[in-house]
C-alpha positions in Angstrom: 20.1 -8.2 9.7 18.6 -11.4 8.3 17.2 -12.7 11.5 15.5 -9.4 11.9 13.9 -9.4 8.4 12.9 -13.0 9.1 10.7 -11.5 12.1 9.1 -9.0 10.2 8.0 -11.5 7.6 6.8 -14.0 10.3 4.8 -11.2 12.1 3.8 -10.2 8.7 2.3 -13.9 7.8 0.5 -13.6 10.9 -1.9 -10.8 9.5 -5.2 -11.5 7.7 -5.9 -11.5 4.4 -8.6 -8.7 5.3 -6.0 -6.8 6.9 -3.7 -6.6 3.8 -6.9 -5.6 1.5 -7.4 -2.3 4.0 -3.4 -2.1 3.8 -3.4 -1.9 0.3 -6.1 0.3 0.3 -4.2 3.0 2.4 -1.2 2.6 -0.2 -4.1 4.1 -2.7 -5.0 6.9 -0.3 -1.2 7.8 0.3 -0.7 8.0 -3.4 -3.3 10.0 -4.4 -2.7 12.5 -1.3 0.7 12.6 -2.4 0.0 13.9 -5.7 -3.0 15.8 -4.8 -1.0 17.9 -2.3 0.8 20.0 -5.1 -2.6 21.8 -5.8 -1.9 23.3 -2.4 -1.0 26.9 -2.1 2.2 26.6 -0.1 6.0 26.9 -0.9 8.1 24.4 -3.1 9.9 23.1 -0.4 6.8 22.2 1.5 5.2 20.6 -1.5 8.7 18.3 -1.8 8.8 17.3 1.9 4.9 16.4 1.4 5.7 14.6 -1.4 8.6 12.9 -0.3 6.9 11.6 3.2 3.6 10.9 1.3 5.3 8.8 -1.2 7.4 7.0 0.9 4.1 5.8 3.2 2.7 4.8 0.5 5.7 2.8 -1.2 5.4 1.4 2.8 2.2 0.3 2.8 2.3 -1.1 -0.8 5.2 -3.6 0.1 4.0 -3.9 3.5 0.0 -5.1 1.9 1.5 -7.6 -0.4 3.5 -8.9 2.0 0.5 -9.7 3.9 -1.7 -10.8 1.7 0.8 -13.0 -0.2 0.6 -14.6 -3.6 -2.5 -16.6 -2.9 -4.5 -13.7 -1.9 -3.3 -11.6 -4.4 -4.4 -14.1 -6.6 -7.8 -13.5 -5.0 -8.0 -9.9 -5.4 -7.1 -10.6 -9.1 -10.0 -12.8 -9.6 -12.6 -10.2 -7.5 -11.3 -7.7 -10.1 -12.1 -10.2 -13.4 -15.3 -11.1 -11.6 -16.7 -7.3 -11.2 -15.5 -6.2 -14.7 -17.2 -9.5 -16.4 -20.6 -8.9 -14.9 -20.9 -5.1 -16.4 
């Protein structure tokens, strides 16, 4: 199992910073959809299943995106948001 996780980590580390940011954007979309589906006129069971699937996808994309961009990439993203907020 440890070897499998190492292979996944190695594969994700080869992906670009841009790919990681796109994955994190998908994460935000999945979070929005997981709560927005509560407004749909469907049964409570269907809402629960949709929430479980969408929230699970949001968490999966969150961790994958963070693994792709890494610590240095996360600093770049935070720095970008600081620059944008200072310009306003």
